[in-house]
N, CA, C and O atoms as a Tripos MOL2 file, in Angstrom:
@<TRIPOS>MOLECULE
protein
  256   255    64     0     0
PROTEIN
NO_CHARGES

@<TRIPOS>ATOM
      1 N           1.6560  -23.0610   12.4080 N.3       1 MET1
      2 CA          1.0440  -24.4130   11.1040 C.3       1 MET1
      3 C           1.9910  -24.3540    9.9840 C.2       1 MET1
      4 O           2.3880  -23.1910    9.9020 O.2       1 MET1
      5 N           2.3790  -24.8910    9.3350 N.am      2 SER2
      6 CA          3.1100  -25.3540    8.0520 C.3       2 SER2
      7 C           2.5040  -26.1000    7.1690 C.2       2 SER2
      8 O           1.6010  -26.9110    7.3750 O.2       2 SER2
      9 N           3.0620  -25.7880    6.0790 N.am      3 ILE3
     10 CA          2.2150  -26.7240    4.9230 C.3       3 ILE3
     11 C           3.6790  -27.4200    4.4270 C.2       3 ILE3
     12 O           4.3550  -26.5810    3.8320 O.2       3 ILE3
     13 N           4.1770  -28.4180    4.4990 N.am      4 GLY4
     14 CA          5.0770  -28.6770    3.1750 C.3       4 GLY4
     15 C           4.8500  -28.6420    2.1360 C.2       4 GLY4
     16 O           3.7340  -28.8880    1.6770 O.2       4 GLY4
     17 N           6.4150  -28.1450    1.0930 N.am      5 THR5
     18 CA          5.9260  -27.9150    0.0670 C.3       5 THR5
     19 C           7.4260  -28.7680   -0.5450 C.2       5 THR5
     20 O           7.5840  -28.5780   -1.7510 O.2       5 THR5
     21 N           8.3850  -29.5510    0.0390 N.am      6 GLY6
     22 CA          9.3120  -29.9920    0.2930 C.3       6 GLY6
     23 C          10.6290  -29.4530   -0.2340 C.2       6 GLY6
     24 O          11.6160  -30.1270   -0.5260 O.2       6 GLY6
     25 N          10.4020  -27.2210   -0.3670 N.am      7 GLN7
     26 CA         11.5980  -26.0550   -0.4130 C.3       7 GLN7
     27 C          11.0980  -25.5290    0.5570 C.2       7 GLN7
     28 O           9.9340  -25.7200    0.9080 O.2       7 GLN7
     29 N          11.8820  -24.8180    1.1090 N.am      8 HIS8
     30 CA         12.1720  -23.3970    1.8990 C.3       8 HIS8
     31 C          11.5220  -22.9230    1.3780 C.2       8 HIS8
     32 O          11.3790  -22.9620    0.1560 O.2       8 HIS8
     33 N          10.9120  -22.3110    2.1710 N.am      9 ALA9
     34 CA         10.2650  -20.7280    1.5160 C.3       9 ALA9
     35 C          11.1850  -19.1630    2.0000 C.2       9 ALA9
     36 O          11.9740  -18.8610    2.8940 O.2       9 ALA9
     37 N          10.6880  -18.6220    1.1000 N.am     10 SER10
     38 CA         12.0710  -17.9500    0.6700 C.3      10 SER10
     39 C          11.2820  -16.2060    1.1180 C.2      10 SER10
     40 O          10.1400  -15.8820    0.7940 O.2      10 SER10
     41 N          12.3450  -15.2500    1.9750 N.am     11 LYS11
     42 CA         11.2590  -13.7030    2.5810 C.3      11 LYS11
     43 C          11.1750  -13.2370    1.2960 C.2      11 LYS11
     44 O          11.9350  -13.2820    0.3290 O.2      11 LYS11
     45 N           9.9650  -12.7300    1.5180 N.am     12 PRO12
     46 CA          9.4390  -11.8550   -0.1660 C.3      12 PRO12
     47 C          10.5010  -10.6090    0.1020 C.2      12 PRO12
     48 O          10.7750  -10.2830    1.2570 O.2      12 PRO12
     49 N          11.1060   -9.9040   -1.0960 N.am     13 LYS13
     50 CA         11.4340   -8.9830   -1.6400 C.3      13 LYS13
     51 C          10.6940   -7.9460   -1.4730 C.2      13 LYS13
     52 O           9.5680   -7.7720   -1.9410 O.2      13 LYS13
     53 N          11.4770   -7.0310   -0.6140 N.am     14 LEU14
     54 CA         10.0540   -6.1010   -0.0570 C.3      14 LEU14
     55 C          11.1480   -5.1020   -0.7450 C.2      14 LEU14
     56 O          12.2990   -5.4800   -0.9680 O.2      14 LEU14
     57 N          10.5740   -3.4950   -1.1320 N.am     15 PRO15
     58 CA         11.2610   -2.1780   -1.0470 C.3      15 PRO15
     59 C          12.1880   -2.3490    0.3000 C.2      15 PRO15
     60 O          12.1490   -3.0450    1.3150 O.2      15 PRO15
     61 N          13.1180   -1.2410   -0.2990 N.am     16 MET16
     62 CA         14.8400   -0.7460    0.3710 C.3      16 MET16
     63 C          13.8120    0.3440    1.8060 C.2      16 MET16
     64 O          13.1620    1.3890    1.7860 O.2      16 MET16
     65 N          14.1090   -0.4470    2.6280 N.am     17 GLY17
     66 CA         13.8580    0.6140    4.3420 C.3      17 GLY17
     67 C          12.5810   -0.0590    4.5030 C.2      17 GLY17
     68 O          12.1420    0.1840    5.6270 O.2      17 GLY17
     69 N          11.6160   -0.9970    3.6550 N.am     18 ILE18
     70 CA         10.2070   -1.0940    3.8800 C.3      18 ILE18
     71 C          10.7030   -2.5390    5.0900 C.2      18 ILE18
     72 O          11.5090   -3.3750    4.6820 O.2      18 ILE18
     73 N          10.1180   -2.6500    6.5100 N.am     19 GLU19
     74 CA         10.1800   -3.7940    7.2030 C.3      19 GLU19
     75 C           8.7930   -3.3620    8.0940 C.2      19 GLU19
     76 O           8.5920   -2.4350    8.8800 O.2      19 GLU19
     77 N           7.7910   -4.6560    7.5190 N.am     20 PRO20
     78 CA          6.5500   -4.5620    8.0720 C.3      20 PRO20
     79 C           6.7290   -4.7960    9.2880 C.2      20 PRO20
     80 O           7.6440   -5.5100    9.6980 O.2      20 PRO20
     81 N           5.4130   -3.9100   10.4300 N.am     21 ARG21
     82 CA          5.7410   -4.5170   11.8540 C.3      21 ARG21
     83 C           3.9100   -5.6140   12.0490 C.2      21 ARG21
     84 O           3.3920   -6.1500   13.0280 O.2      21 ARG21
     85 N           3.6040   -5.5330   10.9950 N.am     22 MET22
     86 CA          1.8660   -5.7290   11.0630 C.3      22 MET22
     87 C           1.7280   -6.3880    9.3300 C.2      22 MET22
     88 O           2.4840   -6.1350    8.3930 O.2      22 MET22
     89 N           0.5250   -7.2690    9.3330 N.am     23 LEU23
     90 CA          0.0960   -7.7070    8.3490 C.3      23 LEU23
     91 C          -1.8250   -7.9700    8.7220 C.2      23 LEU23
     92 O          -2.5180   -8.5360    9.5670 O.2      23 LEU23
     93 N          -1.9820   -7.2430    7.6240 N.am     24 SER24
     94 CA         -3.6810   -7.7590    7.7920 C.3      24 SER24
     95 C          -4.3270   -8.4250    6.7630 C.2      24 SER24
     96 O          -3.9630   -8.2710    5.5970 O.2      24 SER24
     97 N          -5.2970   -9.1870    7.0870 N.am     25 PHE25
     98 CA         -5.9500  -10.0110    6.0090 C.3      25 PHE25
     99 C          -7.4420   -9.2160    5.8380 C.2      25 PHE25
    100 O          -8.0030   -8.8150    6.8580 O.2      25 PHE25
    101 N          -8.1280   -8.9820    4.3560 N.am     26 ASP26
    102 CA         -8.6510   -9.3980    4.1650 C.3      26 ASP26
    103 C         -10.1900  -10.2540    4.2790 C.2      26 ASP26
    104 O         -11.0850  -10.2330    3.4350 O.2      26 ASP26
    105 N         -10.1830  -10.8400    5.3110 N.am     27 VAL27
    106 CA        -11.2950  -11.8890    5.3010 C.3      27 VAL27
    107 C         -12.6620  -11.9920    5.1210 C.2      27 VAL27
    108 O         -13.0990  -13.1400    5.1840 O.2      27 VAL27
    109 N         -13.6490  -10.8880    4.8630 N.am     28 TYR28
    110 CA        -14.7260  -10.3440    5.2930 C.3      28 TYR28
    111 C         -15.4260  -11.5790    4.7700 C.2      28 TYR28
    112 O         -15.0760  -11.8900    3.6310 O.2      28 TYR28
    113 N         -16.2060  -12.2440    5.2580 N.am     29 GLY29
    114 CA        -17.1760  -12.9580    4.2290 C.3      29 GLY29
    115 C         -16.7970  -14.3670    3.9940 C.2      29 GLY29
    116 O         -17.5710  -15.3230    4.0410 O.2      29 GLY29
    117 N         -15.2780  -14.4110    3.6860 N.am     30 THR30
    118 CA        -14.4110  -15.5440    3.2190 C.3      30 THR30
    119 C         -14.6430  -16.4980    4.5660 C.2      30 THR30
    120 O         -15.6780  -17.1090    4.8350 O.2      30 THR30
    121 N         -13.7400  -16.4740    5.1350 N.am     31 LEU31
    122 CA        -13.5190  -17.5490    6.5180 C.3      31 LEU31
    123 C         -14.4560  -17.4210    7.4940 C.2      31 LEU31
    124 O         -14.8700  -18.5060    7.9030 O.2      31 LEU31
    125 N         -15.0180  -16.2760    8.1010 N.am     32 ILE32
    126 CA        -16.9840  -16.3280    8.4540 C.3      32 ILE32
    127 C         -18.3710  -16.1040    8.2320 C.2      32 ILE32
    128 O         -18.5200  -15.8840    7.0300 O.2      32 ILE32
    129 N         -19.2250  -16.0690    8.7140 N.am     33 ASN33
    130 CA        -20.1520  -15.9230    7.3670 C.3      33 ASN33
    131 C         -20.8320  -14.2330    8.5540 C.2      33 ASN33
    132 O         -21.3890  -14.1720    9.6500 O.2      33 ASN33
    133 N         -20.4930  -13.4540    7.8150 N.am     34 THR34
    134 CA        -20.7740  -11.7940    8.5560 C.3      34 THR34
    135 C         -22.2940  -11.4190    8.3410 C.2      34 THR34
    136 O         -22.9520  -10.6210    9.0100 O.2      34 THR34
    137 N         -22.6970  -12.1560    7.2820 N.am     35 THR35
    138 CA        -24.4550  -11.0910    6.9540 C.3      35 THR35
    139 C         -25.4640  -11.4590    8.4670 C.2      35 THR35
    140 O         -25.9400  -10.5530    9.1510 O.2      35 THR35
    141 N         -25.6540  -12.9550    8.7890 N.am     36 PRO36
    142 CA        -26.1800  -13.0280    9.9960 C.3      36 PRO36
    143 C         -26.1070  -11.6930   11.1900 C.2      36 PRO36
    144 O         -27.0310  -11.1760   11.8190 O.2      36 PRO36
    145 N         -24.6880  -11.4020   11.2040 N.am     37 ALA37
    146 CA        -24.2500  -10.5430   12.8400 C.3      37 ALA37
    147 C         -24.7530   -9.3150   12.4160 C.2      37 ALA37
    148 O         -25.4210   -8.6230   13.1840 O.2      37 ALA37
    149 N         -24.4740   -8.9310   11.1440 N.am     38 ASN38
    150 CA        -24.2730   -7.8030   10.2880 C.3      38 ASN38
    151 C         -25.7300   -7.1370   10.2990 C.2      38 ASN38
    152 O         -26.0460   -6.0770   10.8390 O.2      38 ASN38
    153 N         -26.7000   -8.1890    9.4280 N.am     39 LEU39
    154 CA        -28.1590   -7.7670    9.5530 C.3      39 LEU39
    155 C         -28.6080   -7.2910   10.7230 C.2      39 LEU39
    156 O         -29.1760   -6.2280   10.9700 O.2      39 LEU39
    157 N         -28.2100   -8.4320   11.6190 N.am     40 GLN40
    158 CA        -29.1530   -8.0860   13.4930 C.3      40 GLN40
    159 C         -28.5170   -6.4050   13.9270 C.2      40 GLN40
    160 O         -29.3020   -5.6340   14.4790 O.2      40 GLN40
    161 N         -27.2950   -6.0160   13.6740 N.am     41 ALA41
    162 CA        -26.7280   -4.7370   13.7690 C.3      41 ALA41
    163 C         -27.9470   -3.8330   12.7510 C.2      41 ALA41
    164 O         -28.6780   -3.0010   13.2890 O.2      41 ALA41
    165 N         -27.9890   -3.9730   12.0400 N.am     42 PHE42
    166 CA        -28.8050   -3.0790   10.9860 C.3      42 PHE42
    167 C         -30.0170   -3.1820   11.3580 C.2      42 PHE42
    168 O         -30.7020   -2.1710   11.5130 O.2      42 PHE42
    169 N         -30.5200   -4.4730   11.5760 N.am     43 ARG43
    170 CA        -31.9980   -4.1600   12.3660 C.3      43 ARG43
    171 C         -32.0260   -2.9660   13.5550 C.2      43 ARG43
    172 O         -32.7670   -1.9850   13.6050 O.2      43 ARG43
    173 N         -31.1350   -3.3160   14.3480 N.am     44 SER44
    174 CA        -31.3070   -2.7630   15.6840 C.3      44 SER44
    175 C         -30.7300   -0.9660   15.1610 C.2      44 SER44
    176 O         -31.2030    0.1000   15.5560 O.2      44 SER44
    177 N         -30.0020   -1.1070   14.5340 N.am     45 ILE45
    178 CA        -30.1410    0.5570   14.4590 C.3      45 ILE45
    179 C         -31.0130    0.9610   13.7930 C.2      45 ILE45
    180 O         -31.1310    2.1830   13.8800 O.2      45 ILE45
    181 N         -31.9120    0.3420   12.9500 N.am     46 LEU46
    182 CA        -33.1090    0.8780   12.3560 C.3      46 LEU46
    183 C         -34.7790    0.8860   13.4510 C.2      46 LEU46
    184 O         -35.7800    1.6010   13.4910 O.2      46 LEU46
    185 N         -34.4030   -0.0520   14.0170 N.am     47 HIS47
    186 CA        -35.6340   -0.1150   15.5930 C.3      47 HIS47
    187 C         -34.7760    1.4040   16.6380 C.2      47 HIS47
    188 O         -35.3570    1.7780   17.6570 O.2      47 HIS47
    189 N         -33.9690    1.8250   16.3780 N.am     48 GLU48
    190 CA        -33.2210    2.4940   17.5560 C.3      48 GLU48
    191 C         -33.9050    3.7240   16.9920 C.2      48 GLU48
    192 O         -34.5360    4.4650   17.7450 O.2      48 GLU48
    193 N         -33.7890    3.9900   15.5640 N.am     49 ALA49
    194 CA        -33.9860    5.4120   15.3660 C.3      49 ALA49
    195 C         -35.4590    5.4110   14.8440 C.2      49 ALA49
    196 O         -35.9480    6.3620   14.2340 O.2      49 ALA49
    197 N         -35.9940    4.4730   15.0850 N.am     50 SER50
    198 CA        -37.9510    3.8880   15.0320 C.3      50 SER50
    199 C         -37.9170    3.8670   13.5830 C.2      50 SER50
    200 O         -38.8340    4.5410   13.1120 O.2      50 SER50
    201 N         -36.9040    3.1240   12.4060 N.am     51 GLU51
    202 CA        -37.4790    3.6100   10.7500 C.3      51 GLU51
    203 C         -38.1550    1.9570   10.6610 C.2      51 GLU51
    204 O         -37.6660    0.8440   10.4670 O.2      51 GLU51
    205 N         -39.6430    2.5260   10.9350 N.am     52 THR52
    206 CA        -40.5440    0.9030   10.5130 C.3      52 THR52
    207 C         -40.7020    0.2840    8.8280 C.2      52 THR52
    208 O         -40.8730   -0.8100    8.2900 O.2      52 THR52
    209 N         -40.5340    1.6560    8.4270 N.am     53 ASN53
    210 CA        -40.7380    1.8170    6.9970 C.3      53 ASN53
    211 C         -39.6880    1.2830    5.8690 C.2      53 ASN53
    212 O         -39.8100    1.1250    4.6540 O.2      53 ASN53
    213 N         -38.1080    0.9730    7.1870 N.am     54 VAL54
    214 CA        -36.9590    0.6320    5.9890 C.3      54 VAL54
    215 C         -36.7940   -0.5260    5.8490 C.2      54 VAL54
    216 O         -36.4090   -0.6790    7.0080 O.2      54 VAL54
    217 N         -36.7160   -2.0220    5.2310 N.am     55 ASP55
    218 CA        -36.4760   -3.0840    5.1840 C.3      55 ASP55
    219 C         -34.6770   -3.4330    5.4140 C.2      55 ASP55
    220 O         -33.8640   -3.2550    4.5070 O.2      55 ASP55
    221 N         -34.3580   -3.8760    6.6050 N.am     56 PRO56
    222 CA        -32.9420   -4.2440    6.6910 C.3      56 PRO56
    223 C         -32.3960   -4.3830    6.1760 C.2      56 PRO56
    224 O         -31.4060   -3.6520    6.1490 O.2      56 PRO56
    225 N         -32.5350   -5.4730    5.2730 N.am     57 MET57
    226 CA        -32.0680   -6.2170    4.2640 C.3      57 MET57
    227 C         -31.1380   -5.7210    2.9300 C.2      57 MET57
    228 O         -30.0550   -5.9880    2.4100 O.2      57 MET57
    229 N         -32.5940   -4.5880    2.6830 N.am     58 GLU58
    230 CA        -32.2670   -3.7460    1.5250 C.3      58 GLU58
    231 C         -31.2240   -2.4030    2.1050 C.2      58 GLU58
    232 O         -30.3900   -1.8260    1.4070 O.2      58 GLU58
    233 N         -31.4600   -2.1730    3.2260 N.am     59 PHE59
    234 CA        -30.9380   -1.0000    4.1830 C.3      59 PHE59
    235 C         -29.2240   -1.9110    4.4800 C.2      59 PHE59
    236 O         -28.2220   -1.2030    4.3760 O.2      59 PHE59
    237 N         -29.0650   -3.1570    4.7670 N.am     60 TYR60
    238 CA        -27.8390   -3.9560    5.0360 C.3      60 TYR60
    239 C         -26.6750   -4.1590    3.7650 C.2      60 TYR60
    240 O         -25.4790   -4.4270    3.8810 O.2      60 TYR60
    241 N         -27.5900   -3.8980    2.3490 N.am     61 SER61
    242 CA        -27.1300   -4.0650    1.1700 C.3      61 SER61
    243 C         -26.7450   -3.2730    0.6970 C.2      61 SER61
    244 O         -25.6240   -3.3120    0.1900 O.2      61 SER61
    245 N         -27.7640   -1.8850    0.6560 N.am     62 PHE62
    246 CA        -27.2590   -0.7730    0.3330 C.3      62 PHE62
    247 C         -26.1040    0.1810    0.7100 C.2      62 PHE62
    248 O         -25.7120    1.1170    0.0120 O.2      62 PHE62
    249 N         -25.5560   -0.2330    2.0630 N.am     63 CYS63
    250 CA        -24.5890    0.2000    2.7520 C.3      63 CYS63
    251 C         -23.4690   -0.6480    2.1480 C.2      63 CYS63
    252 O         -22.4690   -0.2290    1.5650 O.2      63 CYS63
    253 N         -23.7760   -1.7720    2.3650 N.am     64 GLU64
    254 CA        -22.9840   -2.6130    1.1650 C.3      64 GLU64
    255 C         -22.0010   -2.3980    0.2330 C.2      64 GLU64
    256 O         -21.6600   -3.3060   -0.5240 O.2      64 GLU64
@<TRIPOS>BOND
     1     1     2 1
     2     2     3 1
     3     3     4 2
     4     3     5 am
     5     5     6 1
     6     6     7 1
     7     7     8 2
     8     7     9 am
     9     9    10 1
    10    10    11 1
    11    11    12 2
    12    11    13 am
    13    13    14 1
    14    14    15 1
    15    15    16 2
    16    15    17 am
    17    17    18 1
    18    18    19 1
    19    19    20 2
    20    19    21 am
    21    21    22 1
    22    22    23 1
    23    23    24 2
    24    23    25 am
    25    25    26 1
    26    26    27 1
    27    27    28 2
    28    27    29 am
    29    29    30 1
    30    30    31 1
    31    31    32 2
    32    31    33 am
    33    33    34 1
    34    34    35 1
    35    35    36 2
    36    35    37 am
    37    37    38 1
    38    38    39 1
    39    39    40 2
    40    39    41 am
    41    41    42 1
    42    42    43 1
    43    43    44 2
    44    43    45 am
    45    45    46 1
    46    46    47 1
    47    47    48 2
    48    47    49 am
    49    49    50 1
    50    50    51 1
    51    51    52 2
    52    51    53 am
    53    53    54 1
    54    54    55 1
    55    55    56 2
    56    55    57 am
    57    57    58 1
    58    58    59 1
    59    59    60 2
    60    59    61 am
    61    61    62 1
    62    62    63 1
    63    63    64 2
    64    63    65 am
    65    65    66 1
    66    66    67 1
    67    67    68 2
    68    67    69 am
    69    69    70 1
    70    70    71 1
    71    71    72 2
    72    71    73 am
    73    73    74 1
    74    74    75 1
    75    75    76 2
    76    75    77 am
    77    77    78 1
    78    78    79 1
    79    79    80 2
    80    79    81 am
    81    81    82 1
    82    82    83 1
    83    83    84 2
    84    83    85 am
    85    85    86 1
    86    86    87 1
    87    87    88 2
    88    87    89 am
    89    89    90 1
    90    90    91 1
    91    91    92 2
    92    91    93 am
    93    93    94 1
    94    94    95 1
    95    95    96 2
    96    95    97 am
    97    97    98 1
    98    98    99 1
    99    99   100 2
   100    99   101 am
   101   101   102 1
   102   102   103 1
   103   103   104 2
   104   103   105 am
   105   105   106 1
   106   106   107 1
   107   107   108 2
   108   107   109 am
   109   109   110 1
   110   110   111 1
   111   111   112 2
   112   111   113 am
   113   113   114 1
   114   114   115 1
   115   115   116 2
   116   115   117 am
   117   117   118 1
   118   118   119 1
   119   119   120 2
   120   119   121 am
   121   121   122 1
   122   122   123 1
   123   123   124 2
   124   123   125 am
   125   125   126 1
   126   126   127 1
   127   127   128 2
   128   127   129 am
   129   129   130 1
   130   130   131 1
   131   131   132 2
   132   131   133 am
   133   133   134 1
   134   134   135 1
   135   135   136 2
   136   135   137 am
   137   137   138 1
   138   138   139 1
   139   139   140 2
   140   139   141 am
   141   141   142 1
   142   142   143 1
   143   143   144 2
   144   143   145 am
   145   145   146 1
   146   146   147 1
   147   147   148 2
   148   147   149 am
   149   149   150 1
   150   150   151 1
   151   151   152 2
   152   151   153 am
   153   153   154 1
   154   154   155 1
   155   155   156 2
   156   155   157 am
   157   157   158 1
   158   158   159 1
   159   159   160 2
   160   159   161 am
   161   161   162 1
   162   162   163 1
   163   163   164 2
   164   163   165 am
   165   165   166 1
   166   166   167 1
   167   167   168 2
   168   167   169 am
   169   169   170 1
   170   170   171 1
   171   171   172 2
   172   171   173 am
   173   173   174 1
   174   174   175 1
   175   175   176 2
   176   175   177 am
   177   177   178 1
   178   178   179 1
   179   179   180 2
   180   179   181 am
   181   181   182 1
   182   182   183 1
   183   183   184 2
   184   183   185 am
   185   185   186 1
   186   186   187 1
   187   187   188 2
   188   187   189 am
   189   189   190 1
   190   190   191 1
   191   191   192 2
   192   191   193 am
   193   193   194 1
   194   194   195 1
   195   195   196 2
   196   195   197 am
   197   197   198 1
   198   198   199 1
   199   199   200 2
   200   199   201 am
   201   201   202 1
   202   202   203 1
   203   203   204 2
   204   203   205 am
   205   205   206 1
   206   206   207 1
   207   207   208 2
   208   207   209 am
   209   209   210 1
   210   210   211 1
   211   211   212 2
   212   211   213 am
   213   213   214 1
   214   214   215 1
   215   215   216 2
   216   215   217 am
   217   217   218 1
   218   218   219 1
   219   219   220 2
   220   219   221 am
   221   221   222 1
   222   222   223 1
   223   223   224 2
   224   223   225 am
   225   225   226 1
   226   226   227 1
   227   227   228 2
   228   227   229 am
   229   229   230 1
   230   230   231 1
   231   231   232 2
   232   231   233 am
   233   233   234 1
   234   234   235 1
   235   235   236 2
   236   235   237 am
   237   237   238 1
   238   238   239 1
   239   239   240 2
   240   239   241 am
   241   241   242 1
   242   242   243 1
   243   243   244 2
   244   243   245 am
   245   245   246 1
   246   246   247 1
   247   247   248 2
   248   247   249 am
   249   249   250 1
   250   250   251 1
   251   251   252 2
   252   251   253 am
   253   253   254 1
   254   254   255 1
   255   255   256 2
@<TRIPOS>SUBSTRUCTURE
     1 MET1         2 RESIDUE 1 A MET
     2 SER2         6 RESIDUE 1 A SER
     3 ILE3        10 RESIDUE 1 A ILE
     4 GLY4        14 RESIDUE 1 A GLY
     5 THR5        18 RESIDUE 1 A THR
     6 GLY6        22 RESIDUE 1 A GLY
     7 GLN7        26 RESIDUE 1 A GLN
     8 HIS8        30 RESIDUE 1 A HIS
     9 ALA9        34 RESIDUE 1 A ALA
    10 SER10       38 RESIDUE 1 A SER
    11 LYS11       42 RESIDUE 1 A LYS
    12 PRO12       46 RESIDUE 1 A PRO
    13 LYS13       50 RESIDUE 1 A LYS
    14 LEU14       54 RESIDUE 1 A LEU
    15 PRO15       58 RESIDUE 1 A PRO
    16 MET16       62 RESIDUE 1 A MET
    17 GLY17       66 RESIDUE 1 A GLY
    18 ILE18       70 RESIDUE 1 A ILE
    19 GLU19       74 RESIDUE 1 A GLU
    20 PRO20       78 RESIDUE 1 A PRO
    21 ARG21       82 RESIDUE 1 A ARG
    22 MET22       86 RESIDUE 1 A MET
    23 LEU23       90 RESIDUE 1 A LEU
    24 SER24       94 RESIDUE 1 A SER
    25 PHE25       98 RESIDUE 1 A PHE
    26 ASP26      102 RESIDUE 1 A ASP
    27 VAL27      106 RESIDUE 1 A VAL
    28 TYR28      110 RESIDUE 1 A TYR
    29 GLY29      114 RESIDUE 1 A GLY
    30 THR30      118 RESIDUE 1 A THR
    31 LEU31      122 RESIDUE 1 A LEU
    32 ILE32      126 RESIDUE 1 A ILE
    33 ASN33      130 RESIDUE 1 A ASN
    34 THR34      134 RESIDUE 1 A THR
    35 THR35      138 RESIDUE 1 A THR
    36 PRO36      142 RESIDUE 1 A PRO
    37 ALA37      146 RESIDUE 1 A ALA
    38 ASN38      150 RESIDUE 1 A ASN
    39 LEU39      154 RESIDUE 1 A LEU
    40 GLN40      158 RESIDUE 1 A GLN
    41 ALA41      162 RESIDUE 1 A ALA
    42 PHE42      166 RESIDUE 1 A PHE
    43 ARG43      170 RESIDUE 1 A ARG
    44 SER44      174 RESIDUE 1 A SER
    45 ILE45      178 RESIDUE 1 A ILE
    46 LEU46      182 RESIDUE 1 A LEU
    47 HIS47      186 RESIDUE 1 A HIS
    48 GLU48      190 RESIDUE 1 A GLU
    49 ALA49      194 RESIDUE 1 A ALA
    50 SER50      198 RESIDUE 1 A SER
    51 GLU51      202 RESIDUE 1 A GLU
    52 THR52      206 RESIDUE 1 A THR
    53 ASN53      210 RESIDUE 1 A ASN
    54 VAL54      214 RESIDUE 1 A VAL
    55 ASP55      218 RESIDUE 1 A ASP
    56 PRO56      222 RESIDUE 1 A PRO
    57 MET57      226 RESIDUE 1 A MET
    58 GLU58      230 RESIDUE 1 A GLU
    59 PHE59      234 RESIDUE 1 A PHE
    60 TYR60      238 RESIDUE 1 A TYR
    61 SER61      242 RESIDUE 1 A SER
    62 PHE62      246 RESIDUE 1 A PHE
    63 CYS63      250 RESIDUE 1 A CYS
    64 GLU64      254 RESIDUE 1 A GLU
């Protein structure tokens, strides 16, 4: 997919000898809502550890 601007995009200027093979973006919480899945994972961790006195949301917030 491309978005036309009427101009051709030029290659970025990279330091000499650098030719990246992969590119990664941190989209944590930007494109998807990760909180519900992460919270469920933390609930599971606490359950398996028999930690009934720890609030899963507080635990999740602390770790994040």
